[in-house]
Backbone as CSV, one residue per row, in Angstrom:
resi,resn,N_x,N_y,N_z,CA_x,CA_y,CA_z,C_x,C_y,C_z
1,MET,-8.184,-33.652,2.500,-8.658,-32.266,2.544,-9.847,-32.806,3.652
2,ASP,-10.606,-33.871,4.095,-11.073,-33.741,4.851,-10.655,-33.463,6.643
3,SER,-8.728,-34.044,6.551,-7.891,-33.864,7.562,-7.766,-32.398,8.012
4,LEU,-7.541,-31.982,6.151,-6.870,-30.528,6.632,-8.457,-29.226,6.772
5,LYS,-9.574,-30.018,6.814,-10.216,-28.689,7.379,-11.063,-29.035,8.605
6,ILE,-10.356,-30.262,9.037,-10.527,-29.971,10.410,-9.412,-29.351,11.513
7,ILE,-8.360,-29.405,10.863,-7.060,-29.086,11.110,-7.892,-27.245,11.510
8,ILE,-8.012,-26.989,10.554,-8.443,-24.986,10.545,-9.769,-24.725,11.683
9,GLU,-10.404,-26.219,11.866,-11.332,-25.617,13.302,-10.453,-26.186,14.678
10,ASN,-9.631,-26.187,14.974,-8.913,-26.213,15.684,-8.454,-25.104,16.288
11,PRO,-8.879,-24.255,17.832,-8.610,-23.111,18.416,-7.235,-22.883,19.137
12,LYS,-6.691,-23.901,19.138,-5.557,-24.249,19.789,-4.375,-23.764,19.085
13,LEU,-4.726,-24.177,17.299,-3.725,-23.971,16.468,-3.317,-22.598,16.481
14,HIS,-2.142,-22.231,16.407,-1.459,-21.005,15.828,-1.465,-20.621,14.753
15,ASP,-1.921,-19.061,14.346,-2.702,-18.748,13.799,-1.786,-18.663,12.219
16,THR,-0.621,-18.867,12.085,0.537,-19.278,10.686,0.515,-20.780,10.186
17,VAL,-0.311,-21.927,11.348,-0.192,-22.443,10.760,-1.695,-22.538,9.975
18,LYS,-2.847,-22.264,11.065,-3.662,-22.259,10.061,-4.042,-21.518,8.398
19,LEU,-3.078,-20.657,8.326,-3.142,-19.883,7.243,-2.238,-20.438,6.025
20,ASN,-1.202,-20.977,6.696,-0.818,-22.383,6.272,-1.879,-23.241,5.337
21,THR,-3.067,-23.800,6.259,-3.177,-25.211,6.195,-4.695,-24.562,4.801
22,LEU,-4.766,-23.227,4.631,-5.691,-22.844,4.749,-5.428,-22.430,2.959
23,ALA,-4.215,-22.547,2.972,-3.453,-22.134,1.749,-3.445,-23.091,0.748
24,LEU,-3.649,-24.402,1.392,-3.490,-25.629,0.898,-4.513,-26.303,0.260
25,ILE,-5.567,-26.040,1.200,-7.028,-26.250,0.766,-7.407,-25.560,-0.428
26,ILE,-6.926,-24.103,-0.460,-7.286,-23.473,-1.329,-6.982,-23.468,-2.890
27,ASP,-5.852,-24.255,-2.751,-5.020,-24.339,-3.540,-5.473,-26.080,-4.508
28,ASN,-6.648,-26.486,-3.651,-7.464,-27.987,-4.132,-8.764,-27.767,-3.920
29,VAL,-8.943,-26.964,-4.085,-10.539,-27.082,-4.141,-10.775,-26.124,-6.036
30,TYR,-12.105,-26.553,-6.548,-11.968,-25.836,-7.633,-13.157,-25.003,-7.920
31,ASP,-13.833,-24.830,-6.788,-15.208,-24.418,-7.171,-15.312,-22.789,-6.317
32,PRO,-15.711,-21.703,-6.831,-15.001,-20.275,-6.612,-15.842,-20.560,-5.215
33,ASP,-16.989,-21.094,-5.202,-17.938,-20.769,-3.591,-17.209,-21.148,-2.408
34,SER,-16.217,-22.400,-2.463,-14.851,-22.884,-1.659,-14.153,-22.011,-1.593
35,ILE,-13.679,-21.862,-2.807,-12.303,-20.828,-2.576,-12.472,-19.710,-1.982
36,LEU,-13.794,-18.997,-1.988,-14.562,-17.695,-1.178,-14.361,-18.162,-0.004
37,THR,-15.121,-19.446,0.060,-15.200,-19.671,1.863,-14.088,-19.224,2.780
38,TYR,-13.190,-20.170,2.170,-11.351,-20.481,2.406,-10.794,-19.172,2.659
39,SER,-11.197,-18.165,1.600,-10.225,-17.202,1.559,-10.776,-16.539,2.320
40,LYS,-11.900,-16.068,2.725,-12.293,-15.289,3.795,-12.088,-15.415,5.090
41,LYS,-11.728,-16.565,5.176,-11.256,-17.385,6.618,-9.860,-16.950,6.369
42,MET,-8.865,-16.669,5.665,-7.433,-16.248,5.449,-7.792,-14.594,5.473
43,TYR,-8.747,-14.225,5.375,-9.101,-12.563,5.013,-8.037,-12.077,6.964
44,GLU,-9.387,-12.661,7.080,-9.861,-12.842,8.963,-9.014,-12.871,9.685
45,ILE,-8.627,-13.925,9.225,-6.890,-14.661,9.740,-5.822,-13.603,9.898
46,ALA,-5.368,-12.886,8.976,-4.153,-12.392,8.378,-4.843,-10.926,9.070
47,GLN,-5.911,-10.359,8.599,-6.422,-8.814,8.940,-6.397,-9.160,10.684
48,LYS,-6.522,-10.001,11.472,-6.618,-9.987,12.996,-5.390,-9.575,12.958
49,ASN,-4.426,-10.234,12.637,-2.722,-10.197,13.413,-2.233,-8.828,12.417
50,LEU,-2.889,-8.242,11.580,-2.315,-7.387,11.127,-2.205,-5.795,11.723
51,ASN,-3.315,-6.136,12.514,-3.821,-5.048,14.028,-2.866,-5.486,15.247
52,ARG,-2.561,-6.417,14.945,-1.819,-6.153,16.093,-0.229,-5.379,16.324
53,LYS,0.423,-4.723,17.260,1.069,-3.545,17.395,2.451,-4.255,17.809
54,ASP,2.345,-5.766,18.099,3.271,-6.008,18.679,4.420,-6.795,17.460
55,LEU,4.173,-6.608,15.861,4.525,-7.581,14.744,5.737,-6.528,15.166
56,ASN,6.862,-7.960,14.322,8.457,-6.915,13.615,8.041,-7.489,11.883
57,LYS,8.798,-6.893,11.504,8.530,-6.414,10.108,8.888,-7.854,8.917
58,LYS,9.309,-9.005,9.877,9.020,-9.912,8.909,7.976,-10.785,9.273
59,GLN,7.074,-10.425,10.551,5.955,-10.983,10.516,5.139,-10.516,10.283
60,ARG,4.972,-8.838,9.674,3.852,-8.196,9.018,4.015,-8.939,7.837
61,ASN,5.169,-9.112,7.116,5.277,-9.147,5.858,4.596,-10.657,5.326
62,HIS,4.876,-11.746,6.727,4.178,-12.863,6.241,2.648,-13.215,6.154
63,TYR,2.380,-11.904,7.308,0.630,-11.753,7.254,-0.019,-10.834,5.832
64,LEU,1.043,-9.799,5.558,0.760,-9.046,4.218,0.413,-10.179,3.246
65,LEU,1.281,-11.277,3.193,1.474,-12.350,1.996,-0.025,-12.870,1.494
66,TYR,-0.647,-13.206,2.895,-1.984,-13.955,2.928,-2.725,-13.046,2.580
67,LEU,-2.629,-12.009,2.961,-3.608,-10.866,2.627,-3.686,-10.388,1.376
68,ALA,-2.772,-10.280,1.220,-2.403,-10.162,-0.666,-3.214,-11.721,-1.748
69,ALA,-2.595,-12.979,-1.002,-3.413,-14.404,-1.831,-4.938,-13.699,-1.561
70,TYR,-5.420,-13.590,-0.209,-6.616,-13.686,-0.521,-7.563,-12.617,-1.578
71,TYR,-6.526,-11.395,-1.782,-7.239,-10.542,-2.880,-7.121,-11.144,-4.131
72,SER,-5.742,-11.875,-4.550,-6.114,-12.312,-5.705,-7.068,-14.112,-6.043
73,ASN,-7.458,-14.149,-5.047,-7.926,-15.404,-4.728,-9.508,-15.040,-5.333
74,ILE,-9.585,-13.636,-4.750,-11.555,-12.816,-4.819,-11.358,-12.546,-6.621
75,SER,-10.110,-12.037,-6.732,-9.849,-11.505,-7.988,-10.229,-12.969,-9.739
76,PHE,-9.165,-13.986,-8.923,-9.580,-15.090,-9.640,-11.006,-15.779,-9.776
77,CYS,-12.066,-15.369,-8.573,-13.434,-15.837,-8.432,-14.468,-14.676,-9.485
78,TYR,-14.304,-13.964,-9.300,-14.896,-12.850,-9.901,-14.322,-12.634,-11.417
79,GLU,-12.842,-13.310,-11.834,-13.061,-13.327,-13.494,-13.872,-14.333,-13.997
80,GLN,-13.772,-15.801,-13.371,-14.695,-16.688,-13.841,-16.264,-15.872,-13.992
81,VAL,-16.642,-15.160,-13.565,-18.187,-14.715,-13.794,-17.847,-13.664,-14.441
82,ARG,-16.797,-13.042,-14.884,-16.761,-11.962,-15.713,-16.985,-10.633,-14.823
83,ASN,-16.646,-10.547,-13.956,-16.973,-9.324,-12.575,-16.071,-8.469,-12.545
84,PRO,-16.187,-7.104,-13.447,-15.170,-6.482,-13.461,-14.140,-6.089,-12.497
85,LYS,-15.164,-6.395,-11.444,-14.079,-5.808,-10.088,-12.771,-6.492,-9.925
86,SER,-12.702,-7.806,-10.918,-11.823,-8.802,-10.768,-10.469,-8.027,-11.174
87,LEU,-9.922,-6.693,-12.031,-8.712,-5.880,-12.364,-8.683,-5.414,-10.917
88,SER,-9.129,-5.014,-10.470,-8.893,-4.403,-9.098,-8.753,-4.594,-8.118
89,TYR,-9.203,-5.967,-7.751,-8.738,-6.913,-6.298,-7.098,-7.334,-7.062
90,LEU,-7.062,-7.445,-8.349,-5.716,-7.957,-7.897,-4.988,-7.197,-8.397
91,ASN,-5.456,-5.578,-8.621,-4.573,-4.453,-7.994,-4.334,-4.115,-6.717
92,LYS,-4.820,-4.744,-5.652,-4.823,-5.199,-4.426,-3.684,-5.766,-3.992
93,SER,-3.637,-6.959,-4.488,-2.859,-8.194,-4.094,-1.456,-7.651,-4.752
94,ILE,-1.390,-6.774,-5.758,-0.089,-6.799,-6.662,0.926,-5.537,-5.335
95,ALA,-0.074,-4.868,-4.962,0.285,-3.199,-3.867,0.735,-4.259,-2.982
96,LEU,-0.195,-4.865,-2.264,0.342,-5.737,-0.639,1.979,-6.687,-1.175
97,TYR,1.885,-7.991,-2.639,3.019,-8.175,-2.510,4.470,-7.533,-2.389
98,GLU,4.123,-6.434,-3.235,4.896,-4.865,-3.501,5.379,-4.559,-2.035
99,LYS,4.004,-4.255,-0.639,4.340,-4.196,0.582,5.940,-4.908,1.261
100,ALA,5.298,-6.101,0.627,5.852,-7.390,1.467,7.095,-7.607,1.047
101,ASN,7.522,-6.768,0.284,8.527,-7.437,-0.442,8.795,-8.749,-1.453
102,ALA,7.654,-9.014,-1.810,7.593,-10.189,-2.674,7.621,-10.169,-4.153
103,THR,9.031,-10.068,-4.837,9.045,-9.555,-5.832,8.779,-11.082,-6.295
104,GLU,8.984,-12.657,-6.140,7.784,-13.321,-6.942,6.782,-13.472,-7.212
105,GLU,6.015,-12.566,-6.595,4.614,-12.794,-6.446,4.080,-11.773,-7.184
106,VAL,4.740,-10.466,-7.318,4.475,-9.324,-7.585,4.872,-9.693,-9.408
107,TYR,5.720,-10.134,-9.574,5.541,-10.447,-11.267,4.704,-11.304,-11.605
108,SER,4.763,-12.128,-10.770,3.505,-13.198,-11.669,2.249,-13.081,-11.454
109,SER,2.146,-11.857,-10.966,0.294,-11.180,-10.891,0.522,-10.494,-11.452
110,ILE,1.645,-9.673,-12.319,1.628,-8.591,-13.223,1.188,-9.739,-14.368
111,VAL,1.791,-10.901,-14.828,1.676,-11.881,-15.688,-0.248,-11.864,-15.851
112,SER,-0.967,-12.526,-14.477,-2.424,-11.891,-14.685,-2.815,-11.215,-14.609
113,LYS,-1.939,-9.733,-14.382,-2.663,-8.689,-15.195,-3.237,-8.630,-16.175
114,GLY,-1.857,-8.791,-16.786,-1.681,-8.926,-18.262,-2.831,-9.789,-18.917
115,ILE,-2.911,-10.584,-18.397,-4.208,-11.557,-19.354,-5.729,-10.946,-18.963
116,LEU,-5.824,-10.431,-17.380,-6.855,-9.676,-17.798,-7.122,-8.293,-18.820
117,LEU,-6.337,-7.875,-18.595,-6.603,-6.916,-19.612,-6.572,-7.471,-21.146
118,SER,-5.808,-8.382,-21.279,-6.158,-8.422,-22.601,-7.647,-8.901,-23.350
119,ARG,-7.877,-9.641,-22.250,-9.355,-10.353,-21.963,-10.875,-9.369,-22.168
120,ARG,-10.014,-8.018,-21.908,-10.916,-6.773,-22.300,-10.296,-6.174,-23.312
121,LYS,-9.488,-6.549,-24.123,-9.228,-5.476,-25.204,-8.648,-4.915,-24.775
122,GLN,-7.719,-4.601,-24.037,-6.978,-3.628,-23.717,-5.371,-3.903,-24.130
123,TYR,-5.523,-4.236,-25.027,-3.575,-5.294,-26.056,-2.611,-3.640,-25.246
124,LYS,-2.974,-2.631,-25.383,-1.088,-1.965,-25.049,-0.739,-2.152,-23.995
125,GLU,-2.117,-2.287,-22.566,-1.854,-2.866,-21.459,-1.149,-3.488,-21.028
126,ALA,-2.086,-4.578,-21.529,-1.719,-6.118,-21.671,0.534,-6.302,-22.158
127,ILE,0.251,-5.631,-22.584,1.687,-6.129,-23.565,2.648,-5.581,-22.709
128,ASP,2.201,-4.407,-22.030,3.174,-3.364,-21.283,3.504,-4.662,-19.901
129,CYS,2.246,-4.762,-19.295,2.650,-6.434,-17.859,3.385,-6.898,-18.494
130,TYR,2.761,-7.753,-19.800,3.949,-9.262,-20.246,5.281,-8.607,-20.362
131,PHE,5.595,-7.179,-20.800,7.466,-6.884,-20.998,7.734,-6.424,-19.775
132,LYS,7.166,-5.745,-19.144,7.562,-5.402,-17.347,7.831,-7.256,-16.896
133,ALA,6.777,-7.991,-16.538,7.323,-9.200,-16.315,8.239,-10.242,-17.127
134,LEU,8.561,-9.538,-18.317,9.660,-10.586,-18.654,11.398,-10.089,-18.708
135,ARG,11.610,-8.577,-18.319,12.842,-7.812,-18.072,12.258,-8.479,-16.689
136,PHE,11.908,-8.925,-15.353,11.820,-9.377,-14.637,13.015,-10.863,-14.566
137,PHE,11.845,-11.751,-15.166,11.818,-13.435,-14.973,13.650,-13.298,-15.595
138,GLU,14.062,-12.553,-16.900,14.888,-12.593,-18.206,16.243,-12.310,-16.664
139,LYS,16.201,-11.842,-15.681,17.441,-11.685,-14.698,18.037,-12.589,-14.408
140,ASP,17.126,-13.796,-14.415,17.285,-14.812,-13.726,16.566,-16.131,-15.166
141,GLU,16.996,-16.416,-16.005,16.741,-17.039,-17.195,16.432,-17.985,-16.466
142,ASN,17.630,-19.344,-16.013,17.462,-20.325,-15.573,16.145,-20.840,-14.204
143,LYS,15.860,-19.682,-13.422,15.247,-20.169,-12.303,13.928,-19.672,-13.233
144,HIS,13.998,-18.947,-14.423,12.181,-18.925,-14.898,12.071,-18.963,-16.008
145,LEU,12.500,-20.481,-16.073,11.731,-20.668,-17.776,10.667,-20.869,-17.944
146,ASP,9.662,-21.829,-17.143,8.726,-21.458,-17.400,8.095,-20.488,-17.325
147,GLY,8.261,-19.662,-16.129,7.557,-18.038,-16.613,7.680,-17.394,-17.722
148,ILE,8.924,-17.775,-18.176,9.218,-16.933,-19.598,8.361,-17.455,-20.925
149,SER,8.294,-18.775,-20.517,8.222,-19.507,-22.107,6.055,-19.147,-21.649
150,TYR,5.601,-18.815,-20.633,4.173,-18.640,-19.975,3.716,-17.033,-20.688
151,VAL,4.991,-16.137,-20.594,4.508,-15.290,-20.740,4.451,-15.128,-22.577
152,TYR,5.529,-15.342,-23.020,5.308,-15.807,-24.410,4.542,-16.443,-25.236
153,SER,3.373,-17.311,-24.400,2.367,-18.032,-24.578,1.357,-17.071,-24.810
154,ASN,1.199,-16.412,-23.758,-0.122,-14.947,-23.296,0.283,-14.437,-24.325
155,LEU,1.573,-13.341,-25.104,1.528,-12.705,-26.055,1.129,-12.787,-27.012
156,VAL,1.469,-14.463,-27.507,1.021,-15.043,-28.775,-0.497,-14.900,-29.085
157,SER,-1.698,-15.155,-27.591,-2.914,-15.068,-27.772,-3.236,-13.282,-28.423
158,ILE,-2.882,-12.139,-27.930,-2.758,-10.887,-28.535,-2.689,-11.011,-29.864
159,TYR,-1.612,-11.089,-30.362,-1.636,-11.163,-31.698,-2.373,-12.058,-32.874
160,GLU,-2.311,-13.568,-32.280,-3.359,-13.840,-33.235,-4.615,-14.066,-33.139
161,GLU,-5.272,-13.095,-32.339,-6.202,-12.561,-32.233,-6.142,-11.134,-33.614
162,GLN,-5.215,-10.546,-33.977,-5.212,-9.768,-34.760,-4.463,-10.307,-35.936
163,SER,-4.540,-11.487,-36.349,-3.936,-11.960,-38.042,-2.609,-11.913,-37.985
164,GLN,-1.720,-11.484,-36.941,-0.201,-11.070,-36.985,0.509,-12.312,-36.998
165,ASN,-0.267,-13.093,-38.275,0.749,-14.311,-38.147,2.503,-14.567,-37.709
166,LYS,2.898,-13.391,-38.219,4.381,-13.353,-38.524,5.074,-13.058,-36.892
167,ILE,4.272,-12.791,-36.094,4.403,-12.091,-34.918,4.224,-13.002,-33.843
168,THR,3.413,-13.758,-34.303,2.633,-15.259,-33.446,3.628,-16.322,-33.720
169,ILE,4.261,-16.330,-34.518,4.962,-17.645,-34.857,6.189,-17.121,-34.454
170,LYS,6.823,-16.140,-34.074,7.837,-15.578,-33.253,7.688,-15.886,-32.042
171,TYR,6.968,-15.814,-31.293,6.513,-16.064,-29.762,6.543,-17.161,-30.059
172,LEU,5.408,-17.990,-30.170,5.229,-19.461,-30.510,6.530,-20.151,-30.094
173,GLU,7.388,-19.581,-31.341,8.641,-20.615,-31.031,9.596,-19.807,-29.860
174,LYS,9.501,-18.865,-28.948,10.184,-18.406,-28.315,9.687,-19.371,-26.968
175,SER,8.538,-19.379,-27.239,7.779,-20.044,-25.952,8.353,-21.703,-25.540
176,LEU,8.533,-21.960,-27.137,9.050,-23.330,-26.954,10.204,-23.527,-26.944
177,ALA,10.936,-22.546,-27.584,12.673,-22.745,-27.159,12.970,-22.688,-24.677
178,TYR,12.225,-21.954,-25.133,12.098,-22.027,-23.341,11.830,-23.007,-22.778
179,LEU,10.381,-23.662,-23.308,10.572,-25.199,-22.385,11.527,-26.115,-22.572
180,ASN,12.214,-26.277,-23.838,12.861,-27.193,-24.485,14.205,-26.695,-23.444
181,LYS,14.496,-25.682,-22.869,15.495,-25.084,-22.010,16.153,-25.942,-21.183
182,ARG,15.059,-26.598,-20.640,14.799,-27.358,-19.105,15.264,-28.540,-19.315
183,ASN,16.337,-28.497,-17.712,17.334,-29.620,-18.120,16.538,-30.709,-16.964
184,THR,15.164,-30.490,-16.911,14.618,-32.002,-15.917,13.847,-33.035,-17.030
185,LYS,13.813,-33.942,-17.069,12.880,-34.599,-17.736,11.581,-34.928,-18.069
186,PRO,11.437,-33.963,-19.129,9.546,-33.448,-19.259,8.547,-34.683,-18.505
187,THR,7.676,-33.860,-18.062,6.309,-34.713,-17.474,5.300,-34.434,-18.191
188,LEU,4.421,-35.486,-18.336,3.335,-35.396,-19.078,2.813,-33.578,-19.460
189,GLU,2.595,-32.959,-18.545,2.188,-31.646,-18.669,2.962,-30.956,-19.206
190,ASP,4.316,-31.336,-19.607,6.005,-30.734,-20.309,5.300,-30.718,-21.668
191,ASP,5.215,-32.116,-22.560,4.881,-32.233,-23.566,3.624,-32.227,-23.984
192,LEU,2.495,-32.248,-23.310,1.301,-32.013,-23.830,1.528,-30.022,-24.091
193,GLN,2.191,-29.575,-23.125,1.939,-27.968,-23.407,2.474,-27.810,-24.697
194,LYS,4.336,-28.549,-25.284,4.824,-28.751,-25.934,4.144,-29.153,-27.649
195,PHE,3.373,-30.097,-27.064,2.088,-30.626,-27.879,1.615,-29.546,-28.614
196,ILE,0.841,-28.644,-27.801,0.008,-27.660,-27.626,0.847,-26.437,-28.747
197,ILE,1.830,-26.022,-28.647,2.687,-25.058,-28.892,2.975,-25.445,-30.633
198,ASN,3.591,-26.433,-30.491,4.005,-26.936,-32.001,2.561,-27.073,-32.985
199,TYR,1.593,-27.619,-32.640,0.200,-27.625,-33.161,0.075,-26.370,-33.514
200,ASN,-0.060,-25.004,-32.816,-0.453,-24.209,-33.125,0.444,-23.378,-34.094
201,ILE,1.824,-23.384,-34.182,2.704,-23.001,-35.239,2.756,-23.455,-36.023
202,GLY,2.607,-24.815,-36.344,2.166,-25.821,-37.524,0.425,-25.159,-38.043
203,SER,0.000,-24.559,-36.896,-1.375,-24.138,-37.804,-1.807,-22.669,-38.637
204,VAL,-0.855,-22.538,-37.879,0.018,-20.995,-38.701,0.575,-20.888,-39.671
205,TYR,1.246,-21.735,-39.638,2.185,-22.059,-40.886,1.241,-22.454,-42.050
206,ILE,-0.464,-23.122,-42.183,-0.885,-23.503,-42.842,-1.514,-22.472,-43.055
207,HIS,-2.010,-21.327,-42.385,-2.596,-19.928,-42.924,-1.491,-19.252,-43.723
208,GLU,-0.088,-19.636,-43.698,0.725,-18.639,-44.434,1.040,-19.921,-45.566
209,LYS,0.777,-20.792,-45.729,0.286,-21.712,-46.944,2.050,-22.267,-46.910
210,GLN,2.769,-21.636,-45.881,3.678,-22.533,-45.824,4.140,-23.939,-45.350
211,TYR,3.455,-24.998,-45.844,2.855,-26.126,-45.653,4.168,-26.812,-45.410
212,GLN,5.429,-27.310,-45.767,6.868,-27.700,-45.376,7.226,-27.563,-44.108
213,LEU,7.031,-26.359,-43.539,7.070,-25.966,-42.289,6.316,-26.479,-41.395
214,ALA,4.679,-26.140,-41.854,3.786,-26.607,-40.888,3.498,-28.400,-40.845
215,THR,3.780,-29.015,-41.621,4.385,-30.366,-41.578,5.339,-31.341,-40.656
216,THR,6.427,-30.173,-40.923,7.743,-30.567,-39.617,6.876,-30.187,-38.060
217,TYR,6.100,-29.311,-38.134,5.588,-29.126,-36.600,4.608,-30.039,-36.305
218,LEU,4.100,-30.034,-36.737,3.124,-30.999,-37.046,3.493,-32.174,-36.374
219,ASN,3.833,-32.656,-37.258,4.256,-34.023,-37.037,5.561,-34.255,-35.339
220,ASP,6.045,-32.896,-34.854,6.250,-32.934,-33.702,5.354,-33.394,-32.661
221,ALA,4.232,-32.858,-33.286,2.966,-32.671,-32.307,2.781,-34.277,-32.270
222,LEU,2.551,-34.640,-33.053,1.917,-35.821,-33.315,3.091,-36.992,-32.729
223,ILE,4.104,-36.900,-32.597,4.922,-37.627,-31.843,4.390,-37.394,-30.416
224,LEU,4.509,-36.239,-29.738,4.841,-36.512,-28.552,2.842,-36.730,-27.928
225,SER,2.415,-36.406,-28.817,0.988,-37.187,-28.673,0.521,-38.284,-28.371
226,LYS,1.297,-39.171,-29.493,1.372,-40.470,-29.406,2.429,-41.117,-28.282
227,LYS,3.081,-40.437,-27.719,4.175,-40.914,-26.443,3.525,-40.901,-25.341
228,HIS,2.111,-40.689,-25.327,1.470,-40.481,-24.027,0.439,-41.032,-24.453
229,ASP,0.234,-41.724,-25.638,-1.470,-42.036,-25.866,-2.694,-41.308,-25.650
230,HIS,-2.501,-40.174,-25.994,-3.395,-39.422,-25.959,-3.956,-39.186,-27.547
231,ASP,-5.088,-39.737,-27.309,-5.755,-39.617,-29.033,-6.160,-38.870,-29.572
232,SER,-7.058,-37.825,-28.256,-7.705,-36.695,-28.983,-6.606,-35.488,-29.194
233,TYR,-5.349,-35.768,-28.655,-4.827,-34.739,-29.245,-3.602,-35.381,-31.126
234,SER,-3.461,-36.400,-30.749,-2.907,-37.020,-31.971,-4.075,-36.827,-33.643
235,SER,-5.584,-36.969,-33.233,-6.645,-37.026,-34.307,-6.494,-35.170,-34.544
236,MET,-6.124,-34.690,-33.787,-5.918,-32.822,-33.656,-4.631,-32.525,-34.917
237,ALA,-3.820,-33.218,-34.267,-2.164,-33.157,-35.600,-3.047,-33.689,-36.997
238,LEU,-3.598,-35.692,-36.551,-3.715,-35.872,-37.912,-4.396,-34.373,-38.921
239,GLY,-5.759,-34.405,-38.296,-6.457,-33.294,-38.988,-5.624,-32.247,-39.802
240,ARG,-5.219,-31.786,-39.350,-4.325,-30.872,-40.045,-3.277,-31.506,-40.693
241,LEU,-2.469,-32.569,-40.796,-1.841,-32.683,-41.807,-2.607,-33.651,-42.857
242,GLY,-3.640,-33.965,-42.273,-4.108,-34.424,-44.074,-5.100,-32.989,-44.232
243,LEU,-5.387,-32.199,-43.413,-5.672,-30.966,-44.727,-4.634,-30.167,-45.372
244,ILE,-3.436,-30.503,-44.752,-1.990,-30.473,-46.034,-1.837,-30.507,-47.155
245,CYS,-2.507,-32.088,-46.683,-2.285,-33.177,-47.662,-3.484,-32.703,-49.080
246,MET,-5.037,-32.381,-48.509,-5.427,-31.872,-49.447,-5.092,-30.910,-50.569
247,GLN,-4.462,-29.950,-49.209,-4.129,-28.803,-49.796,-3.134,-28.744,-51.410
248,THR,-2.162,-29.288,-50.574,-0.988,-29.669,-51.250,-1.435,-30.362,-52.962
249,THR,-2.336,-31.507,-52.773,-3.330,-32.160,-54.050,-3.736,-31.608,-54.607
250,TRP,-4.510,-30.303,-54.003,-5.537,-29.396,-54.735,-4.464,-29.028,-55.851
251,MET,-3.831,-27.863,-55.373,-2.651,-27.122,-55.843,-2.196,-27.674,-56.929
252,LYS,-1.215,-29.159,-56.906,-1.039,-29.891,-57.819,-1.843,-30.065,-58.907
253,GLN,-3.250,-30.447,-58.595,-4.343,-30.540,-59.496,-4.622,-29.473,-60.510
254,ARG,-4.383,-28.257,-60.005,-5.235,-26.922,-60.364,-3.529,-26.323,-60.868
255,LYS,-2.601,-27.078,-61.243,-1.257,-26.625,-61.697,-1.205,-27.234,-63.044
256,ASN,-2.281,-28.580,-63.571,-2.586,-29.715,-64.282,-3.582,-28.829,-65.292
257,TRP,-4.390,-28.343,-64.703,-5.495,-27.922,-65.711,-5.247,-26.601,-66.955
């Protein structure tokens, strides 16, 4: 990081290299103040070049991408402090990605917009965003397995909040199915994602009093957490399995009264 920060201060460095370096820095800082500081530098360089009259279409699109990234970063920082302007900045970012013909970035940002709308309880608009992104991702399913899984996991949060358990389970299972379609060796992050989905499916089945199905998913979650010696996740799964044991024991005792 120190080396990257030195690079961007070099006045002889080409602006495209500076922009790329700034993007790397922003990806590796986590406090909003730092993100805002480096994003502002990105904005200044991109905007300066977009004001030039000698750019060809490819060059203009290149700088538009960084300008779009600037607005996306500002949106992220504003959302951290629940500033309502975050949505308008994200819309600016999407418009710029569209102008630059950056289709992948457009639909990834539309998913982000769905998340912001969901947090504002604008569920219909959020769902529209998610399905708009899904229609694009499903055109090349193998390329977008993670994206499809992520969209379904976000749809889950909407229906879960409204206690629509059947739809919640349906979308959780779809999210898990797309993660399992990947033909690469699962990483730690992959397995922990799968743990969370299995755990959540099991938890919803407990609410539905379908204890056998709940046990199956929670045991799958437990296997994943033990694979990586993740004790806090294992304790979560064991707690739910213990709850099932208590519920089923109580039901048997009640029948015998």
